[in-house]
N, C-alpha and C positions, 0 to 999 in steps of 0.2 A: 152483596152485602148484608149478613146477618146480624142482625141485631140493631139494626139501624131502624129506629121510628117512623111510621109516616110523618109525622110531622115534622120533622128533619127535608124530606123529600117535599111536603109543600111548601116549606118556608124558602128552601132553596127556588124553586120554580116562583115564587112570590116574588121574593129580594132579583130574581132574574128576571123578572117581566118590569117590576119596578124600574130597572136598571135601561131595558131597552127600551120602558116608554120615554123614561127620561132624556135616553139620549135625542130620541125619535122629535123629543118636544124641544130640545136643543137645536137640533138642525133645522128644524121647521121655523124657530125663532130666528136664527142667524140666517135663512133664507129671506125673510118676509122683512130684518132689518136692512140689510145691503138692499133687497127691490126698493125698500124704502127710500134707501138712501142716493140708490141711484136714481130716482124718480126723483128726486128733489134737485141732486145735479143734471140730469136734464130739464127740468123745466127752469134750472139758472141759465144752463146755456142756450135755451130758447128766446129765454126773456132778453139776456144780453144781446143775441141777434137781431130781436126783433128793436131793442132802441139802437143799436147800428144802422138797422133797414130807415128806419125812423129819420138819421139822420142822413143819408144815402139818397132820402125820397125828398127831402130841406133842399136837398141840392141843387135839385132840380128848379128850384125857384132863383135861382142866380145868386144865390148867397155866399157861395165860394166859401171856403175855409173857414169859417166866422170862429166867433167865439165856442161855440159847441163844439166844436171840433173835439174838446176836454171829454165832452161825453161820450164821441166815438170812442175817444182813444181807450177809455173807463169799457166801455163796452168790448171791444174787443181783446181787452186785458180778462175781461171775467170771462168772454168765450173762450179764449187760449187756457185759461187757467180749468176751467171743466173739461174742456176737448182735453189736454195732456193727462188727465186724471183718469177719468171716465167713459171718455173715448176716442181710444187711438187710433180707431178705425176712420177716425174723420179727420187725421191729421193732413192728408193729400188735400182734401178740399178746404181746411183751414186755411193753409199756408197757402193757396191760389189765394182766397177772400184778402189774405193780409195782403198777401205782392201787387194782386191789382190796388186795394187801398192806399198802397206807398206809390204805384204810378199815381192815382188820381192827386195825390198830395203834391206830387213834384209838377205835374201837370196844372193844376191850380197854381201855385206858387209861380214858376214859368210863363203861364200866363200877364197874371199880375205884375210880373218887372216886366213882360213886352207891353202892356197896356200903360205901365206909366213912362217906359223909355221911348215907345214908338207906337203910338193910339195906330197911326195907318197900317202897318205890319201885323198888329195885333187884328184890327180887323179882316185883314185879305188870309187871315194862315186857319181858317177855317177851324176855330176855336170850338165852337159849338157842337161840331160833330166828334169831334177827338172828346168833347166831354162826355156829351150823349152816349158815346161807346162804352166807355168807361162806367158811366153807370149803370149801364146794361151789361157789363160785364158782373159787376157789384151785384145786381139782383140775381143774374142766372148763378154765383157761388151762393149768395145767401139762399136761394131754392133748392139746390143743391144739396149743402148743408141739411135743411128743414125736410126734407123729402127723405134722407138717409135716415133721418133720426126718426121720422114718421113711420116708414117702412120696417123699421126693425123693432118698432113698437116703443121707441123709447120716449116720443115725443112728450106725451105723459098731458094731453089737456093743453099743449102748444096751438093745437087750433082753434081752442075758445080765445086766443091772445092777438090772431090776426085778425 
């Protein structure tokens, strides 16, 4: 192109460079924000699971499903929300944890009814072994989820909360 000034070429090159730098900067910013958001949700999931784990541990003392059950339900709800949006790969593990939780709740409810209606049958029902087995299943389910978060690098400081 004869007659095009070198200044125009320089200006076009400068504008192209600036546009490229803006695009790269936007991509980096988006990635960092997304990473920070995922990290925040990882912490939310880990904390919810830790709150639930504290409730599971309290059940070992024989308290049964007492008034603290609401705290466990809220922790499981928080964990389900975080998993559904940010951790679809944990759906199977969390579903297993929720199912064992339902079994634990039904078991304790039935044991209370049996204890009130027929204490002798309750004593012979080997309830402690089943209760311990359910608590162990919960511990294993929690551990599996936390290990997967840790392996994927998403646990983001949850180790310091344990």
